[in-house]
N, CA and C atoms as a LAMMPS dump frame, in Angstrom:
ITEM: TIMESTEP
0
ITEM: NUMBER OF ATOMS
321
ITEM: BOX BOUNDS ff ff ff
-5.0000000000000000e+02 5.0000000000000000e+02
-5.0000000000000000e+02 5.0000000000000000e+02
-5.0000000000000000e+02 5.0000000000000000e+02
ITEM: ATOMS id mol type element x y z
1 1 1 N -7.23 13.966 -13.051
2 1 2 C -7.864 13.161 -12.023
3 1 3 C -9.002 13.965 -11.405
4 2 1 N -10.167 13.383 -11.398
5 2 2 C -11.322 13.997 -10.759
6 2 3 C -11.29 13.681 -9.264
7 3 1 N -11.392 14.703 -8.444
8 3 2 C -11.325 14.514 -6.995
9 3 3 C -12.484 13.659 -6.508
10 4 1 N -13.594 13.623 -7.241
11 4 2 C -14.751 12.818 -6.874
12 4 3 C -14.488 11.322 -6.936
13 5 1 N -13.48 10.901 -7.697
14 5 2 C -13.136 9.479 -7.773
15 5 3 C -12.396 8.998 -6.531
16 6 1 N -11.884 9.928 -5.754
17 6 2 C -11.171 9.565 -4.525
18 6 3 C -12.181 9.434 -3.388
19 7 1 N -12.933 8.352 -3.421
20 7 2 C -14.019 8.177 -2.462
21 7 3 C -13.789 7.04 -1.476
22 8 1 N -12.648 6.387 -1.559
23 8 2 C -12.35 5.275 -0.669
24 8 3 C -11.393 5.732 0.426
25 9 1 N -11.793 5.55 1.68
26 9 2 C -10.924 5.934 2.783
27 9 3 C -9.944 4.8 3.069
28 10 1 N -8.657 5.133 3.058
29 10 2 C -7.593 4.156 3.28
30 10 3 C -6.665 4.665 4.377
31 11 1 N -5.858 3.762 4.917
32 11 2 C -4.861 4.131 5.913
33 11 3 C -3.479 4.004 5.295
34 12 1 N -2.664 5.015 5.47
35 12 2 C -1.259 4.949 5.088
36 12 3 C -0.494 4.52 6.323
37 13 1 N 0.205 3.382 6.232
38 13 2 C 0.899 2.83 7.388
39 13 3 C 2.401 2.835 7.174
40 14 1 N 3.097 3.164 8.263
41 14 2 C 4.552 3.296 8.25
42 14 3 C 5.164 2.194 9.117
43 15 1 N 6.263 1.575 8.643
44 15 2 C 6.893 0.545 9.473
45 15 3 C 7.692 1.165 10.612
46 16 1 N 7.604 0.531 11.774
47 16 2 C 8.399 0.954 12.916
48 16 3 C 9.009 -0.288 13.56
49 17 1 N 10.213 -0.161 14.062
50 17 2 C 10.888 -1.261 14.733
51 17 3 C 10.73 -1.106 16.238
52 18 1 N 10.304 -2.181 16.891
53 18 2 C 10.169 -2.182 18.341
54 18 3 C 10.92 -3.381 18.902
55 19 1 N 11.363 -3.25 20.121
56 19 2 C 12.074 -4.352 20.788
57 19 3 C 11.052 -5.307 21.394
58 20 1 N 11.301 -6.605 21.176
59 20 2 C 10.432 -7.596 21.797
60 20 3 C 11.014 -8.035 23.139
61 21 1 N 10.355 -8.964 23.804
62 21 2 C 10.771 -9.394 25.138
63 21 3 C 12.156 -10.028 25.135
64 22 1 N 12.554 -10.633 24.017
65 22 2 C 13.862 -11.269 23.923
66 22 3 C 14.972 -10.311 23.519
67 23 1 N 14.653 -9.042 23.313
68 23 2 C 15.663 -8.058 22.94
69 23 3 C 15.839 -7.89 21.442
70 24 1 N 15.14 -8.677 20.648
71 24 2 C 15.239 -8.56 19.191
72 24 3 C 14.319 -7.481 18.663
73 25 1 N 14.48 -7.15 17.4
74 25 2 C 13.643 -6.138 16.764
75 25 3 C 12.475 -6.801 16.041
76 26 1 N 11.315 -6.19 16.182
77 26 2 C 10.115 -6.644 15.494
78 26 3 C 9.576 -5.474 14.692
79 27 1 N 9.257 -5.718 13.426
80 27 2 C 8.692 -4.653 12.597
81 27 3 C 7.178 -4.667 12.712
82 28 1 N 6.63 -3.521 13.074
83 28 2 C 5.191 -3.338 13.165
84 28 3 C 4.818 -2.128 12.323
85 29 1 N 3.557 -2.049 11.954
86 29 2 C 3.085 -0.91 11.168
87 29 3 C 2.165 -0.056 12.019
88 30 1 N 2.367 1.249 11.956
89 30 2 C 1.502 2.203 12.634
90 30 3 C 0.868 3.105 11.593
91 31 1 N -0.347 3.532 11.856
92 31 2 C -1.068 4.376 10.904
93 31 3 C -0.502 5.792 10.947
94 32 1 N -0.01 6.243 9.802
95 32 2 C 0.533 7.588 9.667
96 32 3 C -0.596 8.584 9.434
97 33 1 N -1.543 8.212 8.561
98 33 2 C -2.685 9.09 8.317
99 33 3 C -3.789 8.323 7.6
100 34 1 N -4.999 8.839 7.73
101 34 2 C -6.141 8.353 6.957
102 34 3 C -6.331 9.313 5.799
103 35 1 N -6.522 8.771 4.598
104 35 2 C -6.696 9.62 3.433
105 35 3 C -7.656 8.973 2.448
106 36 1 N -8.042 9.745 1.458
107 36 2 C -8.968 9.255 0.448
108 36 3 C -8.209 8.953 -0.837
109 37 1 N -8.639 7.879 -1.509
110 37 2 C -7.951 7.429 -2.714
111 37 3 C -8.954 6.873 -3.713
112 38 1 N -8.548 6.861 -4.969
113 38 2 C -9.275 6.075 -5.965
114 38 3 C -8.524 4.753 -6.09
115 39 1 N -9.255 3.687 -6.373
116 39 2 C -8.66 2.356 -6.421
117 39 3 C -9.009 1.699 -7.746
118 40 1 N -7.986 1.139 -8.385
119 40 2 C -8.173 0.428 -9.648
120 40 3 C -7.396 -0.89 -9.574
121 41 1 N -8.084 -1.988 -9.849
122 41 2 C -7.41 -3.283 -9.91
123 41 3 C -6.824 -3.44 -11.296
124 42 1 N -5.525 -3.755 -11.383
125 42 2 C -4.882 -3.834 -12.701
126 42 3 C -4.631 -5.262 -13.156
127 43 1 N -4.25 -6.144 -12.236
128 43 2 C -4.005 -7.534 -12.645
129 43 3 C -3.984 -8.435 -11.414
130 44 1 N -4.074 -9.713 -11.67
131 44 2 C -4.024 -10.691 -10.598
132 44 3 C -3.584 -12.033 -11.161
133 45 1 N -3.055 -12.88 -10.286
134 45 2 C -2.677 -14.218 -10.725
135 45 3 C -2.654 -15.163 -9.537
136 46 1 N -2.603 -16.443 -9.846
137 46 2 C -2.509 -17.49 -8.841
138 46 3 C -1.281 -18.328 -9.121
139 47 1 N -0.616 -18.745 -8.058
140 47 2 C 0.517 -19.652 -8.206
141 47 3 C 0.353 -20.774 -7.191
142 48 1 N 0.97 -21.886 -7.503
143 48 2 C 0.953 -23.024 -6.606
144 48 3 C 2.328 -23.131 -5.976
145 49 1 N 2.386 -22.924 -4.654
146 49 2 C 3.654 -22.994 -3.928
147 49 3 C 3.499 -23.92 -2.746
148 50 1 N 4.38 -24.866 -2.657
149 50 2 C 4.398 -25.822 -1.556
150 50 3 C 3.027 -26.443 -1.328
151 51 1 N 2.355 -26.763 -2.43
152 51 2 C 1.065 -27.431 -2.372
153 51 3 C -0.115 -26.548 -2.043
154 52 1 N 0.089 -25.224 -1.991
155 52 2 C -1.013 -24.314 -1.692
156 52 3 C -1.128 -23.262 -2.78
157 53 1 N -2.364 -22.883 -3.06
158 53 2 C -2.629 -21.835 -4.045
159 53 3 C -2.432 -20.485 -3.37
160 54 1 N -1.618 -19.626 -3.991
161 54 2 C -1.405 -18.278 -3.484
162 54 3 C -1.889 -17.29 -4.533
163 55 1 N -2.701 -16.35 -4.08
164 55 2 C -3.239 -15.331 -4.973
165 55 3 C -2.484 -14.027 -4.778
166 56 1 N -2.274 -13.307 -5.879
167 56 2 C -1.612 -12 -5.827
168 56 3 C -2.376 -11.068 -6.752
169 57 1 N -2.757 -9.913 -6.244
170 57 2 C -3.426 -8.916 -7.075
171 57 3 C -2.674 -7.595 -6.98
172 58 1 N -2.685 -6.862 -8.079
173 58 2 C -2.026 -5.555 -8.137
174 58 3 C -3.097 -4.484 -8.283
175 59 1 N -2.992 -3.459 -7.469
176 59 2 C -3.936 -2.342 -7.477
177 59 3 C -3.171 -1.03 -7.637
178 60 1 N -3.841 -0.052 -8.204
179 60 2 C -3.318 1.317 -8.279
180 60 3 C -4.178 2.177 -7.365
181 61 1 N -3.543 2.771 -6.365
182 61 2 C -4.201 3.726 -5.475
183 61 3 C -3.724 5.113 -5.889
184 62 1 N -4.633 6.017 -6.175
185 62 2 C -4.281 7.395 -6.498
186 62 3 C -4.672 8.259 -5.31
187 63 1 N -3.683 8.985 -4.784
188 63 2 C -3.895 9.848 -3.619
189 63 3 C -3.36 11.243 -3.922
190 64 1 N -3.684 12.187 -3.055
191 64 2 C -3.092 13.515 -3.179
192 64 3 C -1.601 13.433 -2.865
193 65 1 N -0.835 14.33 -3.452
194 65 2 C 0.623 14.326 -3.298
195 65 3 C 1.016 14.531 -1.84
196 66 1 N 2.03 13.789 -1.433
197 66 2 C 2.665 13.998 -0.13
198 66 3 C 4.104 13.533 -0.229
199 67 1 N 4.972 14.176 0.543
200 67 2 C 6.405 13.876 0.475
201 67 3 C 6.807 12.701 1.359
202 68 1 N 6.084 12.475 2.426
203 68 2 C 6.501 11.509 3.445
204 68 3 C 5.964 10.098 3.166
205 69 1 N 6.362 9.537 2.046
206 69 2 C 5.893 8.204 1.686
207 69 3 C 7.026 7.453 0.999
208 70 1 N 7.106 6.16 1.22
209 70 2 C 8.167 5.356 0.618
210 70 3 C 7.642 3.971 0.255
211 71 1 N 8.451 3.215 -0.449
212 71 2 C 8.033 1.885 -0.889
213 71 3 C 8.062 0.862 0.247
214 72 1 N 8.545 1.251 1.412
215 72 2 C 8.474 0.36 2.558
216 72 3 C 7.172 0.564 3.348
217 73 1 N 6.349 1.516 2.949
218 73 2 C 5.053 1.761 3.571
219 73 3 C 4.023 0.807 2.975
220 74 1 N 2.826 0.826 3.555
221 74 2 C 1.747 0.03 2.984
222 74 3 C 0.428 0.77 3.146
223 75 1 N -0.538 0.332 2.358
224 75 2 C -1.893 0.858 2.403
225 75 3 C -2.779 -0.206 3.047
226 76 1 N -3.64 0.208 3.947
227 76 2 C -4.616 -0.713 4.53
228 76 3 C -5.996 -0.25 4.112
229 77 1 N -6.725 -1.156 3.469
230 77 2 C -8.079 -0.837 3.005
231 77 3 C -8.961 -2.065 3.181
232 78 1 N -10.092 -1.871 3.798
233 78 2 C -11.09 -2.933 3.953
234 78 3 C -10.482 -4.179 4.598
235 79 1 N -9.699 -3.986 5.638
236 79 2 C -9.003 -5.025 6.426
237 79 3 C -7.98 -5.826 5.618
238 80 1 N -7.571 -5.333 4.454
239 80 2 C -6.496 -5.946 3.663
240 80 3 C -5.294 -5.017 3.628
241 81 1 N -4.099 -5.617 3.565
242 81 2 C -2.859 -4.841 3.484
243 81 3 C -2.307 -4.911 2.066
244 82 1 N -1.891 -3.757 1.544
245 82 2 C -1.35 -3.645 0.192
246 82 3 C 0.058 -3.064 0.298
247 83 1 N 1.058 -3.826 -0.103
248 83 2 C 2.448 -3.372 -0.054
249 83 3 C 2.732 -2.447 -1.232
250 84 1 N 3.29 -1.279 -0.96
251 84 2 C 3.603 -0.312 -2.015
252 84 3 C 4.865 -0.773 -2.735
253 85 1 N 4.763 -0.956 -4.052
254 85 2 C 5.89 -1.407 -4.861
255 85 3 C 6.5 -0.284 -5.698
256 86 1 N 5.686 0.69 -6.074
257 86 2 C 6.158 1.756 -6.961
258 86 3 C 5.333 3.013 -6.702
259 87 1 N 5.992 4.17 -6.708
260 87 2 C 5.325 5.457 -6.5
261 87 3 C 5.576 6.332 -7.715
262 88 1 N 4.501 6.827 -8.316
263 88 2 C 4.622 7.681 -9.503
264 88 3 C 3.983 9.037 -9.217
265 89 1 N 4.768 10.106 -9.383
266 89 2 C 4.27 11.473 -9.27
267 89 3 C 3.653 11.822 -10.623
268 90 1 N 2.333 11.884 -10.7
269 90 2 C 1.641 12.08 -11.978
270 90 3 C 2.022 13.411 -12.594
271 91 1 N 2.549 13.367 -13.793
272 91 2 C 2.977 14.537 -14.575
273 91 3 C 4.012 15.403 -13.856
274 92 1 N 4.646 14.887 -12.806
275 92 2 C 5.648 15.628 -12.023
276 92 3 C 5.152 16.997 -11.584
277 93 1 N 3.86 17.066 -11.231
278 93 2 C 3.272 18.344 -10.839
279 93 3 C 3.018 18.44 -9.333
280 94 1 N 3.393 17.406 -8.576
281 94 2 C 3.215 17.395 -7.128
282 94 3 C 1.754 17.618 -6.71
283 95 1 N 0.824 17.022 -7.472
284 95 2 C -0.594 17.121 -7.132
285 95 3 C -1.158 15.77 -6.723
286 96 1 N -0.787 14.718 -7.46
287 96 2 C -1.306 13.382 -7.184
288 96 3 C -0.183 12.359 -7.286
289 97 1 N -0.34 11.264 -6.528
290 97 2 C 0.586 10.14 -6.598
291 97 3 C -0.192 8.886 -6.97
292 98 1 N 0.389 8.082 -7.848
293 98 2 C -0.13 6.751 -8.121
294 98 3 C 0.75 5.754 -7.389
295 99 1 N 0.128 4.934 -6.563
296 99 2 C 0.851 3.931 -5.796
297 99 3 C 0.496 2.561 -6.357
298 100 1 N 1.49 1.881 -6.926
299 100 2 C 1.256 0.513 -7.395
300 100 3 C 1.496 -0.406 -6.207
301 101 1 N 0.456 -1.137 -5.823
302 101 2 C 0.514 -1.95 -4.609
303 101 3 C 0.115 -3.386 -4.908
304 102 1 N 0.664 -4.306 -4.118
305 102 2 C 0.327 -5.728 -4.262
306 102 3 C -0.292 -6.237 -2.975
307 103 1 N -1.302 -7.056 -3.139
308 103 2 C -1.943 -7.716 -2.009
309 103 3 C -1.731 -9.222 -2.168
310 104 1 N -1.436 -9.878 -1.068
311 104 2 C -1.279 -11.319 -1.106
312 104 3 C 0.16 -11.784 -1.211
313 105 1 N 1.123 -10.868 -1.029
314 105 2 C 2.532 -11.234 -1.061
315 105 3 C 3.216 -10.675 0.182
316 106 1 N 4.243 -11.355 0.61
317 106 2 C 5.027 -10.858 1.739
318 106 3 C 6.033 -9.839 1.229
319 107 1 N 6.504 -8.997 2.133
320 107 2 C 7.492 -7.974 1.749
321 107 3 C 8.768 -8.568 1.386
């Protein structure tokens, strides 16, 4: 991986539970860190659900290795949210991570 390809600034967001006025829990996302990534679109599709067209695209974000990340986190880029579905440690060398993320779907 060429470090020069990591030219897109993204936000790594972590879910946090907060109490609402009624005493229930609400899940919100807070920014854990800003980092640079390379972005590759791998596939996309459209489905018709309840009379509406829903689009889903899958992207691969490549970032520098970090331990504090999970599939319940998300990436925010260009005012869009990408849910992390799979994390791959490239060559198991703890240098880079590939994050397979989906945009346009609920968790």
